[in-house]
C-alpha positions in Angstrom: 52.6 2.1 -22.2 51.3 5.3 -23.7 52.2 8.4 -21.7 50.0 11.5 -21.7 51.6 14.5 -19.9 49.3 17.1 -18.3 50.8 20.5 -17.6 48.7 23.3 -16.0 50.2 26.7 -16.7 49.6 30.0 -14.9 51.8 33.0 -15.4 54.9 30.9 -16.1 56.7 33.0 -18.6 60.0 33.0 -16.6 60.4 29.2 -16.5 58.3 27.7 -19.3 60.9 27.6 -21.9 63.5 25.8 -19.7 60.8 23.3 -18.6 59.6 22.6 -22.1 63.2 22.2 -23.4 64.0 19.7 -20.7 60.8 17.8 -21.7 61.8 17.8 -25.4 65.2 16.4 -24.6 63.9 13.3 -22.8 65.3 9.9 -23.6 61.8 8.4 -23.5 59.1 9.7 -25.9 55.7 10.6 -24.7 52.4 10.0 -26.6 50.9 13.5 -26.1 51.3 16.7 -24.1 48.2 18.4 -22.9 48.8 22.0 -21.7 46.0 23.7 -19.8 46.6 27.4 -19.8 44.7 28.6 -16.7 44.0 32.1 -17.8 47.5 33.4 -17.6 47.9 37.1 -17.6 51.6 37.2 -18.8 53.2 36.0 -22.0 52.8 32.3 -21.2 50.2 31.8 -24.0 52.5 33.2 -26.6 55.3 30.9 -25.5 53.0 27.9 -25.5 51.7 28.6 -28.9 55.2 28.8 -30.3 56.1 25.4 -29.0 52.7 23.8 -29.7 52.9 24.6 -33.3 55.9 22.4 -33.7 54.3 19.2 -32.5 51.1 17.4 -33.7 50.8 15.6 -30.3 50.7 18.8 -28.3 47.2 19.9 -27.3 46.6 23.4 -25.9 43.5 24.1 -23.7 42.7 27.6 -22.7 40.6 28.3 -19.6 38.5 31.4 -19.9 39.0 32.0 -16.2 41.4 30.8 -13.6 40.1 27.4 -12.3 43.1 26.2 -10.2 45.2 23.1 -10.3 42.6 20.4 -9.5 40.2 21.4 -12.2 42.9 22.0 -14.7 44.4 18.6 -14.1 41.0 17.0 -14.5 40.3 18.8 -17.8 43.6 17.5 -19.1 43.0 13.9 -17.9 39.5 13.8 -19.5 41.1 14.8 -22.8 44.0 12.3 -22.5 44.2 9.1 -24.5 47.2 7.5 -22.9 47.0 4.8 -20.2 49.6 6.6 -18.0 49.1 10.1 -16.9 52.0 12.3 -15.9 51.3 15.6 -14.1 54.0 18.2 -14.6 54.5 21.7 -13.3 55.7 24.7 -15.3 58.8 25.5 -13.2 60.9 22.3 -13.1 63.8 21.1 -15.2 63.9 17.3 -15.9 67.0 15.2 -15.8 67.6 13.6 -19.2 66.2 10.2 -18.2 63.5 11.5 -15.8 60.5 10.3 -17.8 62.0 6.9 -18.5 62.7 6.4 -14.8 59.3 7.8 -13.7 57.4 5.1 -15.7 59.7 2.2 -15.0 57.9 1.0 -11.8 54.7 0.4 -13.9 56.1 -2.8 -15.1 54.6 -4.0 -11.9 50.9 -4.2 -12.6 50.0 -3.4 -9.0 51.7 0.0 -9.1 49.1 2.8 -9.5 51.3 5.9 -9.0 55.0 6.9 -8.9 56.7 10.0 -7.5 60.1 11.7 -8.1 62.9 13.3 -6.2 62.8 17.1 -6.2 66.2 18.9 -6.0 66.7 22.4 -4.7 70.3 23.5 -5.6 71.8 26.2 -3.3 73.3 28.0 -6.4 69.8 28.6 -7.6 68.6 29.8 -4.2 71.3 32.4 -4.0 69.8 34.1 -7.1 66.4 34.9 -5.5 65.5 38.2 -4.0 65.4 38.6 -0.2 61.8 37.4 0.3 62.1 34.5 -2.1 65.2 33.4 -0.2 63.1 33.5 3.0 60.3 31.4 1.5 62.6 28.7 0.0 65.2 28.7 2.7 63.8 25.5 4.2 64.2 23.7 0.9 67.7 24.7 0.1 70.0 21.8 -0.8 67.2 19.3 -0.1 66.5 16.2 -2.2 62.8 15.6 -1.5 61.2 12.3 -2.8 57.4 11.8 -3.1 54.3 12.8 -5.0 53.4 16.5 -5.2 52.1 16.9 -8.7 55.3 18.5 -10.0 56.4 15.4 -12.0 54.4 12.3 -11.1 52.8 9.4 -13.0 49.4 7.7 -12.5 47.5 4.9 -14.2 44.6 6.5 -15.8 42.3 3.6 -14.8 43.3 4.2 -11.2 42.6 7.9 -11.4 39.1 7.2 -12.9 38.5 4.6 -10.1 39.0 7.1 -7.3 37.2 10.0 -9.1 40.2 12.0 -10.4 41.5 15.0 -8.4 39.1 16.3 -5.9 38.1 19.7 -7.3 35.2 20.2 -4.8 37.4 20.5 -1.7 40.7 21.6 -3.3 41.6 24.4 -5.7 45.4 25.0 -5.7 46.9 22.9 -2.9 46.2 19.7 -1.1 44.8 17.9 -4.1 47.9 15.7 -4.5 47.9 14.5 -0.9 44.2 13.7 -1.1 44.7 11.7 -4.3 47.6 9.7 -3.0 45.7 8.7 0.1 42.9 7.4 -2.0 45.3 5.6 -4.5 47.1 3.8 -1.6 43.8 2.0 -0.9 43.6 0.4 -4.4 47.3 -0.3 -5.3 51.0 0.5 -4.8 52.3 4.0 -4.6 56.1 4.0 -5.4 59.0 6.4 -5.5 60.9 6.2 -8.8 64.5 7.2 -9.5 63.4 10.2 -11.6 65.0 13.6 -10.6 63.9 17.1 -11.3 65.3 20.5 -10.4 62.7 22.9 -9.0 63.7 26.3 -10.4 60.5 28.2 -9.2 59.2 31.4 -10.7 61.9 34.0 -11.1 60.2 37.0 -9.7 62.1 40.1 -8.6 58.9 41.6 -7.2 58.2 38.6 -4.9 57.4 40.2 -1.5 56.4 39.2 2.0 52.8 39.4 0.9 53.4 36.5 -1.4 54.8 34.4 1.4 51.7 35.2 3.6 49.5 34.1 0.7 51.4 30.8 0.3 51.2 30.1 4.0 47.4 30.7 3.9 47.1 28.4 0.9 49.1 25.5 2.3 47.6 25.8 5.8 44.1 25.8 4.5 44.9 22.7 2.5 46.3 20.9 5.5 43.2 21.7 7.6 41.0 20.4 4.8 43.1 17.2 4.5 42.7 16.7 8.3 39.0 17.2 8.2 38.6 14.7 5.3 40.6 12.1 7.2 43.6 12.2 4.8 46.0 12.9 7.6 45.6 10.3 10.3 48.8 8.9 11.9 50.1 10.8 14.9 53.6 11.4 13.4 52.0 12.9 10.2 49.7 15.1 12.3 52.7 16.4 14.2 54.7 16.9 11.0 51.9 18.8 9.4 50.7 20.8 12.4 53.7 21.5 14.6 53.3 25.2 13.9 49.7 25.2 15.0 50.6 23.1 18.1 53.2 25.7 19.1 50.6 28.5 18.9 47.9 26.5 20.6 50.3 25.6 23.5 50.7 29.3 24.3 47.3 29.3 25.9 47.9 26.2 28.0 49.4 26.8 31.5 52.9 25.5 32.1 53.2 24.4 28.4 53.1 28.1 27.4 56.7 28.6 28.6 58.0 25.7 26.5 55.9 26.9 23.6 57.3 30.4 23.8 60.9 29.1 23.9 60.0 26.9 20.9 58.6 29.8 18.9 61.6 32.0 19.5 63.9 29.2 18.4 61.7 28.6 15.4 61.7 32.2 14.3 65.5 32.0 13.7 65.8 28.3 12.5 63.0 28.5 9.9 65.0 30.9 7.8 68.5 30.1 9.1 70.3 30.4 5.7 68.9 33.8 5.1 70.5 35.2 8.3 73.8 33.9 7.2 73.7 35.3 3.7 71.6 38.4 4.1 72.9 39.7 7.4 73.7 43.1 5.9 70.2 43.5 4.6 68.1 45.8 7.0 65.1 43.7 6.4 66.7 41.0 8.5 65.8 42.8 11.7 62.1 42.1 11.0 62.5 38.5 9.9 62.1 36.8 13.3 58.9 38.8 14.0 57.6 38.0 10.5 58.3 34.3 11.0 56.2 34.4 14.3 53.4 36.2 12.4 53.4 33.4 9.9 52.8 30.9 12.7 49.5 32.6 13.6 48.6 32.8 9.9 49.1 29.0 9.6 47.0 28.5 12.8 44.1 30.6 11.6 43.9 29.1 8.1 44.4 25.5 9.2 41.4 26.0 11.4 39.5 27.6 8.6 40.3 24.7 6.3 39.3 22.2 9.0 36.0 23.9 9.7 34.9 24.5 6.2 36.6 21.5 4.6 37.7 23.5 1.6 40.9 24.9 0.2 39.9 28.1 -1.8 42.9 30.4 -1.9 
C-alpha cells in the first residue's frame, strides 16, 4: 500500500516544525508528502522549503490565493500517486507509530476510510492565553476518536468514486463530515488505533474575535450539512444543534423558562475550566455574557448555512 500524505498549510509557522518532525520520525514510511501552501502570509513557506529540499518525495504546491481546505485537499489528491491518501493538518504531533496504525485497517478490502484519536493534554491548554483557553476549554483532557481531516486515511479509489471533497458547498469546515457520510454508503469507515496530540496554533494575539469567527465557521458548516442531508438521525441533530435549539426555545411559551435556565447554566459550564484557572482575570466577568452571545451567533450562521447551502467563511 503506497501512502500519499496531503497537508494543507495556512499560516502555520508556530507548529509546522513540530508536526513535520513527528512525521519524519514515523515507524512506517510514506510514499510521498504533498504540501499545499494555501497562500500563507507568515514564514510557513520558508519553513516548508527548508524541509522539502531534504526529500525527493516531498512535493510543494503554492496557491496564488487562499482557496480553503476542500480545494487544497483536492489539488493534493489529484497530484497524488499513492493508492492510500492521508490528510494531515499543520498543528498536530503524531505518536511514533501513528501512521502504521492508521493504515492497518486497510488490510480489510472493504475499509474505505480510517480515523484517529485526537488528544488534548491539559498541560498544553494551560499555556494558551485567556481567549484560547476559552475556545479550547471544551476539549481539555479529551481523547476524541473519529475522522476530522487532521490525520485520516482514505482509499484514493473511494475518494474518486464519491467525487473527492465537496469544494462547491464547503470551504474551510464541514467537508470532512460530508465526505464521511458519502463514503459510508460505499464501504466501511473505521476508527484506527492511531493517536495524535492537537497542539493548535500558538497565538498570543488570539482574541474573542477569533472565537466568534470560528463559531460562525462551524455553525455555517453544520447548517450546510443539515441542508444537504448529511445530518439525519435525531440524536445527531440534537448533538449538532442543541445551541440553536436553546435559542429557538426562548420564543416558545412555557419552554422559554426552561430554555432560559439552560442558557444560564450553559454560559458557565461551556468554559468551566477557565473559571477555575483564570478567576483572577478581570475578563472572567464578561465570559458568561460572551458565551450567551456565541449561542446567538451559532443560531444565525447555522440558519445562514441551511438556507444558502454553503460554508464560505
